[in-house]
C-alpha positions as CSV (number, residue, x, y, z in Angstrom):
1,M,0.0,0.0,0.0
2,T,1.2,3.5,-0.7
3,I,0.2,7.1,0.3
4,G,0.8,9.4,-2.6
5,G,3.4,7.0,-4.0
6,L,5.1,6.6,-0.5
7,S,5.3,3.1,0.8
8,E,3.3,2.7,4.0
9,K,5.7,0.0,5.2
10,R,8.7,2.3,4.6
11,L,7.0,5.3,6.1
12,A,6.6,3.3,9.3
13,R,10.3,3.8,9.9
14,L,9.6,7.4,10.7
15,R,7.9,6.7,14.0
16,P,10.8,4.8,15.8
17,L,13.1,7.5,14.5
18,L,11.0,10.3,16.1
19,E,10.4,8.3,19.3
20,R,14.2,7.8,19.8
21,H,14.6,11.6,19.9
22,V,11.9,11.8,22.6
23,E,13.1,8.8,24.6
24,T,16.6,10.1,24.8
25,G,15.4,13.5,26.1
26,F,16.6,15.3,23.1
27,V,13.2,17.0,22.7
28,P,9.8,16.5,24.4
29,G,8.2,16.1,21.0
30,L,8.5,16.5,17.2
31,A,6.4,16.0,14.1
32,V,6.9,15.4,10.4
33,A,4.3,16.2,7.6
34,V,5.0,14.8,4.1
35,R,2.7,15.5,1.1
36,R,3.2,13.8,-2.2
37,H,0.9,13.6,-5.2
38,G,-1.8,15.4,-3.1
39,E,-1.8,13.0,-0.2
40,T,-0.5,13.8,3.2
41,H,1.2,11.6,5.9
42,V,1.8,13.0,9.4
43,E,3.9,11.3,12.0
44,A,4.3,12.8,15.5
45,A,5.8,11.7,18.8
46,G,6.0,13.1,22.3
47,T,4.5,16.2,23.9
48,L,4.7,19.9,23.8
49,A,6.9,20.2,26.9
50,F,9.0,18.3,29.4
51,E,7.1,19.8,32.3
52,G,3.9,21.7,33.2
53,A,0.7,21.6,31.3
54,G,2.4,21.0,28.0
55,A,3.8,17.7,29.2
56,G,0.3,16.2,28.9
57,V,-0.4,17.6,25.4
58,P,0.7,15.4,22.4
59,M,2.8,16.9,19.7
60,A,0.6,17.2,16.6
61,R,0.2,18.6,13.1
62,D,-1.5,21.7,14.6
63,T,1.1,22.3,17.4
64,I,2.1,25.9,17.2
65,V,5.9,26.4,17.1
66,R,8.4,29.2,16.6
67,I,9.6,28.8,13.0
68,A,12.4,31.4,13.2
69,S,14.2,31.7,9.9
70,M,11.5,29.8,8.1
71,T,9.8,33.2,8.2
72,K,12.2,34.3,5.5
73,P,10.6,32.4,2.5
74,I,7.1,33.7,3.6
75,V,8.3,37.3,3.6
76,A,9.9,36.8,0.2
77,A,6.7,35.5,-1.2
78,C,4.8,38.4,0.2
79,A,7.2,40.8,-1.4
80,M,6.6,39.1,-4.7
81,T,2.9,39.7,-4.4
82,L,3.8,43.4,-4.3
83,V,5.9,43.0,-7.4
84,E,3.0,41.3,-9.2
85,D,0.7,44.2,-8.5
86,C,3.4,46.7,-9.5
87,T,3.6,48.3,-6.0
88,L,7.3,47.3,-6.0
89,R,9.8,46.6,-8.7
90,L,12.7,44.2,-8.3
91,D,15.4,46.5,-9.6
92,D,14.2,49.8,-8.2
93,P,16.2,51.4,-5.4
94,V,14.6,51.0,-2.0
95,D,15.7,54.6,-1.0
96,D,12.2,56.2,-1.3
97,L,10.6,53.7,1.1
98,L,13.7,53.1,3.2
99,P,15.5,56.5,3.3
100,E,17.6,55.3,6.1
101,L,19.5,53.2,3.6
102,A,20.0,56.0,1.0
103,G,23.4,57.3,0.2
104,M,25.2,54.5,2.0
105,R,29.0,54.3,2.6
106,V,30.9,51.0,2.3
107,L,33.9,49.9,4.3
108,A,37.1,50.3,2.4
109,D,38.2,47.0,4.2
110,P,35.5,44.7,5.6
111,L,37.8,43.8,8.5
112,G,39.0,47.4,9.0
113,P,38.0,50.5,11.0
114,L,34.4,51.9,10.6
115,E,35.8,55.3,9.8
116,K,37.5,54.3,6.5
117,T,34.7,54.1,3.9
118,V,34.0,54.7,0.2
119,P,30.7,55.6,-1.4
120,A,28.3,52.9,-2.5
121,V,28.6,52.4,-6.2
122,R,24.8,52.1,-6.5
123,P,21.6,52.0,-4.4
124,I,20.3,48.9,-2.7
125,T,17.4,47.2,-4.6
126,L,14.6,44.8,-3.7
127,R,16.5,42.1,-5.7
128,D,19.5,42.7,-3.5
129,L,17.3,42.2,-0.4
130,L,15.7,39.0,-1.7
131,T,19.0,37.5,-2.8
132,F,20.7,38.6,0.5
133,T,23.2,40.7,-1.4
134,P,22.6,44.3,-0.2
135,G,26.1,44.5,1.3
136,T,25.2,44.0,5.0
137,G,24.0,41.1,7.1
138,M,25.1,38.7,9.8
139,A,28.8,39.1,10.4
140,I,30.3,36.2,12.4
141,A,33.6,37.0,14.2
142,E,35.1,36.7,17.6
143,P,34.1,39.7,19.7
144,G,36.6,42.5,19.6
145,T,38.3,41.3,16.4
146,V,36.3,42.9,13.6
147,P,34.7,46.4,14.2
148,I,31.8,46.0,11.9
149,A,30.8,42.6,13.4
150,D,30.7,44.2,16.8
151,A,28.7,47.1,15.6
152,L,26.2,45.0,13.7
153,G,25.8,42.8,16.8
154,E,24.7,45.8,18.8
155,V,21.9,46.7,16.4
156,G,18.7,45.9,18.2
157,A,15.9,48.3,18.5
158,P,12.4,47.7,20.0
159,D,10.6,48.8,16.8
160,L,11.0,48.9,13.0
161,D,12.0,52.6,12.7
162,G,14.6,52.3,15.4
163,F,16.1,49.2,13.7
164,L,16.4,51.1,10.4
165,R,17.9,54.2,12.0
166,Q,20.6,52.2,13.8
167,L,21.4,50.1,10.7
168,G,21.5,53.2,8.5
169,T,24.2,54.8,10.7
170,L,26.6,51.9,9.9
171,P,28.6,51.4,6.7
172,L,27.9,48.5,4.4
173,V,30.3,45.6,4.7
174,E,30.5,45.1,0.9
175,Q,29.2,47.0,-2.1
176,P,25.6,46.2,-3.0
177,G,25.2,43.1,-5.1
178,T,28.8,41.8,-4.3
179,R,28.4,39.1,-1.6
180,W,25.8,36.9,0.0
181,M,25.3,37.8,3.7
182,Y,22.7,36.1,5.9
183,D,19.6,37.3,7.8
184,T,19.4,41.2,7.9
185,S,18.0,41.3,4.3
186,A,14.8,39.6,5.4
187,D,14.2,42.1,8.2
188,L,14.8,44.9,5.6
189,T,12.4,43.2,3.2
190,G,9.8,43.1,5.9
191,A,10.3,46.8,6.6
192,L,9.9,47.5,2.8
193,I,6.7,45.6,2.7
194,A,5.3,47.4,5.7
195,R,6.1,50.8,4.3
196,A,5.0,49.9,0.8
197,T,1.6,48.7,2.0
198,G,1.2,51.4,4.7
199,T,0.4,48.8,7.3
200,S,2.3,46.4,9.5
201,L,4.2,43.5,8.2
202,G,1.9,41.2,10.1
203,E,-1.2,42.6,8.5
204,A,0.4,42.4,5.0
205,L,1.3,38.8,5.6
206,R,-2.2,38.1,6.8
207,E,-3.9,39.7,3.8
208,R,-1.5,38.4,1.1
209,V,-0.4,35.0,2.3
210,F,-2.1,33.6,5.4
211,E,-5.8,34.3,4.5
212,P,-5.5,33.2,0.9
213,L,-3.8,29.9,1.9
214,G,-5.9,29.3,5.1
215,M,-2.9,29.6,7.4
216,K,-5.0,30.3,10.5
217,D,-2.4,29.7,13.1
218,S,0.5,31.7,11.6
219,G,1.5,35.2,12.8
220,F,3.9,37.1,15.0
221,S,2.1,36.1,18.2
222,V,-0.1,33.3,19.4
223,D,-3.9,33.9,19.8
224,P,-4.9,33.3,23.4
225,A,-7.1,30.4,22.3
226,G,-4.1,28.7,20.8
227,L,-1.7,29.0,23.7
228,G,-2.6,25.5,24.9
229,R,-1.1,24.2,21.5
230,F,2.1,26.3,21.8
231,A,5.2,24.1,22.3
232,T,7.9,25.2,24.8
233,G,11.3,25.9,23.4
234,Y,14.5,24.6,25.0
235,S,18.1,25.4,24.9
236,P,20.6,22.6,24.1
237,S,22.0,22.7,27.7
238,E,22.1,19.5,29.7
239,D,19.6,20.8,32.3
240,R,17.1,21.6,29.5
241,V,16.7,25.2,30.5
242,V,13.5,26.7,29.1
243,A,14.5,29.2,26.4
244,D,11.1,30.8,25.7
245,A,8.1,29.6,27.7
246,P,4.5,29.7,26.2
247,D,3.6,32.7,28.4
248,G,6.5,34.7,27.1
249,R,6.7,37.3,24.3
250,F,4.6,35.3,21.8
251,S,1.5,35.6,24.0
252,R,1.3,39.4,23.1
253,P,1.7,41.4,19.9
254,A,5.3,41.9,18.8
255,A,6.7,45.4,19.0
256,F,9.1,44.6,16.2
257,E,7.7,42.1,13.6
258,S,10.9,40.5,12.3
259,G,10.8,39.4,8.7
260,G,14.0,37.4,9.4
261,G,12.6,35.1,12.1
262,G,9.6,36.3,14.1
263,L,6.7,34.0,13.0
264,V,5.0,31.2,14.7
265,S,3.2,28.5,12.6
266,T,2.2,24.8,12.5
267,A,3.1,21.9,10.3
268,D,-0.3,22.1,8.6
269,D,0.0,25.8,8.0
270,Y,3.5,25.6,6.6
271,L,2.5,22.7,4.5
272,A,-0.2,24.9,3.0
273,F,2.4,27.5,2.0
274,A,4.8,24.8,0.7
275,S,2.0,23.1,-1.3
276,A,1.0,26.4,-2.9
277,L,4.5,27.0,-4.1
278,L,4.8,23.5,-5.4
279,A,1.6,23.9,-7.3
280,G,2.8,27.0,-9.0
281,G,1.6,29.7,-6.5
282,G,-1.9,28.7,-5.7
283,A,-4.1,31.5,-4.4
284,M,-1.0,33.5,-3.5
285,L,1.4,33.9,-6.5
286,S,1.7,33.3,-10.2
287,R,3.8,30.4,-11.5
288,P,6.5,32.8,-13.0
289,S,6.9,34.4,-9.6
290,V,7.4,31.0,-8.0
291,T,9.9,30.1,-10.6
292,L,11.8,33.3,-10.0
293,M,11.8,32.7,-6.2
294,T,13.1,29.2,-6.5
295,T,15.9,29.7,-9.0
296,D,19.5,30.0,-7.8
297,H,20.4,33.7,-8.5
298,L,23.9,33.8,-7.0
299,T,27.0,34.1,-9.1
300,P,30.2,32.2,-8.1
301,E,31.6,35.6,-6.9
302,Q,28.5,36.2,-4.7
303,K,28.8,32.7,-3.3
304,A,32.5,33.1,-2.4
305,V,32.6,32.8,1.4
306,T,34.8,35.4,3.2
307,T,35.5,35.9,6.9
308,L,32.2,37.7,7.4
309,S,29.8,36.5,4.6
310,G,29.0,32.8,5.2
311,F,28.5,30.0,7.6
312,R,31.4,27.7,6.5
313,P,33.8,27.7,3.5
314,D,31.9,25.0,1.5
315,Y,28.5,26.3,2.3
316,F,27.5,26.9,-1.4
317,R,29.2,23.8,-2.8
318,H,25.8,22.0,-3.4
319,Q,23.3,24.8,-3.0
320,G,22.5,28.4,-4.0
321,W,20.0,31.0,-3.0
322,G,16.8,32.2,-4.6
323,F,14.5,34.8,-3.1
324,G,14.5,34.1,0.6
325,T,15.1,30.4,0.2
326,A,18.0,28.0,-0.4
327,V,18.0,26.1,-3.7
328,I,19.7,22.7,-4.0
329,T,22.0,22.6,-7.0
330,R,23.3,19.0,-6.6
331,R,21.8,15.9,-5.0
332,T,24.4,14.5,-2.6
333,G,22.5,11.8,-0.7
334,L,19.2,10.2,0.0
335,G,17.4,13.5,0.3
336,P,16.2,16.5,-1.7
337,S,16.8,16.4,-5.5
338,A,18.6,19.1,-7.4
339,G,16.1,21.9,-7.9
340,S,14.6,21.4,-4.5
341,Y,14.2,24.5,-2.3
342,G,13.4,25.3,1.3
343,W,14.9,26.5,4.5
344,S,15.2,25.7,8.2
345,G,14.9,27.6,11.5
346,F,16.8,28.2,14.7
347,W,14.4,26.2,16.8
348,G,14.8,23.0,14.7
349,T,12.1,23.5,12.1
350,A,12.8,22.7,8.4
351,W,11.0,22.6,5.1
352,Y,11.8,21.5,1.6
353,N,9.9,21.3,-1.6
354,D,11.1,18.8,-4.2
355,P,9.5,19.5,-7.6
356,A,11.1,16.4,-9.2
357,E,9.4,14.1,-6.7
358,D,6.3,16.2,-6.3
359,L,7.0,16.2,-2.6
360,S,6.7,18.7,0.3
361,A,8.0,18.0,3.8
362,V,7.8,20.0,7.0
363,V,9.6,19.1,10.3
364,I,8.8,20.8,13.6
365,L,10.5,20.6,16.9
366,Q,11.6,23.2,19.5
367,R,15.3,22.9,20.5
368,A,17.6,25.9,19.9
369,H,20.4,25.7,17.3
370,M,19.0,22.6,15.7
371,G,18.1,24.0,12.3
372,D,21.6,23.4,10.9
373,Q,21.1,20.9,8.0
374,S,24.6,19.5,8.4
375,L,23.7,17.9,11.7
376,P,23.4,14.1,11.6
377,M,19.7,14.2,12.8
378,W,18.7,15.9,9.5
379,N,20.5,13.3,7.4
380,D,18.5,10.6,9.2
381,L,15.2,12.4,8.8
382,W,15.6,13.2,5.1
383,T,16.9,9.7,4.4
384,T,13.9,8.2,6.2
385,I,11.5,10.4,4.2
386,Y,13.1,9.7,0.9
387,Q,13.6,6.0,1.3
388,A,9.8,5.7,1.4
389,I,9.3,6.9,-2.2
390,D,7.8,3.9,-4.0
391,D,7.1,4.9,-7.6
């Protein structure tokens, strides 16, 4: 017997894999949702928390979780809805809507002093933001060793305007369009969406993405009625310190709606988003927009990892970057095919669409620093999903 061309016998291997993560105390619970050829299989194990009321609530497809950086593809899709209705253009400067980023200076030496700068050769565009090449972003360096890394690490305002003001006072690390740099671009895209629509980012996402796709549990905070389904997040410390309890900041509206990582969602909701993209856009976007979003746009020069621009030297060896999402360029194991696209999140959530296999998969759990796809647990999860393909 098969479910959407997935062997039920082979899919059964998912459950013991998930249960092992629960039994060892790695996480209190986790779930996997796989959709292929229009049929969905969900496997879940454990509970929402190690302790308290959540310890008695089973992990499920409607469990609400922090999706962190899986916010980025949703924000990129929302930006493309604005391109489609001609509110924004991919290659127009963002200066009019984000004047804080107009007339930027660029470091003469990315590792050098902040005072030594040169003019930006051109303005930042929406295309730069979507491809994470505006010239600024996450800069990873030992504290005290690289001035711009220290300065960017201190940017943290309680609201959107404050964030833009702080970022605008700093020079760019690289010339616009030169190098891929993670994270900050998504927050800037969110800011651009908010100002272009004259509303909040959350409201724009609700109108343009969540409501059209029926994503009723997605947003920048958890509705009071849904708090009983909100999973507790844990740090990877041995004593399982609670990192963000359900009665924390997600129980009230967010002051700063982060396009880089602020959303909560469920496996079902994210599967609705994934399925819309896999189907060519659904009620959200046109097929040409989805194609544009899910094509690798980076040049070899933009992929070249420097001290400040990437996660590890071989990061782009088998993948590229589209609009707010990674694109697999070479299949290297029993997992996503070349042409697959998706992304993961800080709290251990991940999603990929595989057009060649007509497959979408969403994984949810809530343990910090577990979104890194190079971790062995992800090899096991994707292997177990893909070995079930039976046609």
